[in-house]
C-alpha positions in Angstrom: 6.7 13.1 22.8 4.4 10.2 22.0 4.5 6.5 22.7 2.5 5.8 19.5 4.4 3.7 16.9 5.3 5.1 13.6 3.7 3.2 10.8 4.5 3.2 7.1 2.5 1.5 4.4 4.6 1.0 1.3 2.9 -0.4 -1.7 4.6 -0.9 -5.0 2.5 -1.8 -8.0 3.8 -4.5 -10.3 7.0 -5.3 -8.4 8.9 -8.4 -9.2 10.8 -9.9 -6.3 13.3 -11.6 -8.6 14.4 -8.2 -9.7 15.4 -7.0 -6.2 19.0 -7.1 -4.9 17.8 -8.6 -1.7 16.6 -11.6 -3.7 19.8 -12.0 -5.7 19.3 -9.8 -8.7 22.7 -8.8 -10.1 21.9 -5.2 -11.0 21.4 -2.4 -8.4 17.7 -1.8 -8.9 16.4 -1.5 -5.3 19.0 0.0 -2.8 16.3 1.3 -0.4 14.3 -2.0 -0.3 17.6 -4.0 0.0 18.5 -1.9 3.0 15.1 -2.7 4.6 15.6 -6.4 3.9 19.1 -6.2 5.5 17.5 -4.8 8.6 15.1 -7.8 8.6 12.2 -5.6 7.6 11.0 -7.9 4.9 7.7 -9.7 4.5 8.0 -12.8 2.4 4.3 -13.4 1.9 2.0 -10.8 0.5 -1.5 -11.5 -0.9 -3.4 -9.0 -2.9 -7.2 -8.8 -2.9 -7.0 -8.5 -6.7 -4.6 -8.7 -9.6 -6.0 -5.4 -10.9 -4.7 -2.1 -9.4 -8.2 -0.5 -9.6 -9.6 -3.2 -7.3 -6.5 -3.9 -5.1 -5.8 -0.4 -4.0 -9.2 0.4 -2.4 -9.2 -3.0 -0.8 -5.7 -2.4 0.7 -6.6 1.0 2.0 -10.0 0.1 3.5 -9.7 -3.6 4.4 -12.8 -4.4 2.3 -13.2 -6.8 -0.5 -13.2 -5.5 -4.1 -16.8 -6.3 -4.8 -17.8 -3.5 -2.4 -16.2 -0.9 -4.8 -17.3 -2.6 -8.0 -20.9 -2.1 -7.0 -20.5 1.7 -7.1 -18.2 2.0 -10.1 -15.2 2.4 -7.9 -16.3 6.0 -7.1 -16.6 5.7 -3.3 -14.3 4.1 -0.9 -15.6 3.4 2.7 -13.4 4.6 5.6 -9.8 3.9 4.9 -7.0 3.0 7.3 -5.9 6.6 7.2 -9.4 7.8 8.1 -9.5 5.6 11.1 -6.0 6.6 12.2 -6.9 10.2 11.8 -10.0 9.8 14.0 -7.7 8.2 16.6 -5.6 11.4 16.4 -2.7 10.0 14.5 -1.1 12.3 11.9 -1.4 10.8 8.5 -0.1 11.6 5.0 -0.2 9.9 1.7 2.0 10.1 -1.4 1.4 8.4 -4.7 1.8 8.5 -8.4 -1.2 6.2 -9.2 -4.2 7.8 -11.0 -6.5 5.2 -9.3 -5.6 6.8 -5.9 -7.1 10.2 -6.6 -10.1 12.3 -5.7 -11.9 11.0 -8.8 -11.9 7.5 -7.2 -13.0 8.6 -3.7 -9.7 9.4 -2.0 
């Protein structure tokens, strides 16, 4: 048994808050997110490092500004949050459907 907290980073590209049930949308488009909001697991302020996925994802995962990645053609990402957690002996996993989060882009 461990006393380390479980951490989940959930990032959704191009999500509109006004199309979520938790924000009053009349169609059932987001049952899982609505459940999190019902449990008060909702963050009402989120600021992206860029409006472009190709720049925003590496910034999110590494904590570095997008200009760091533009300089090398987005081919190398410095240590990510997952790298640092792994070094601290946390078990990590990542799941995605985004082509910019792939081995071709340094992940």
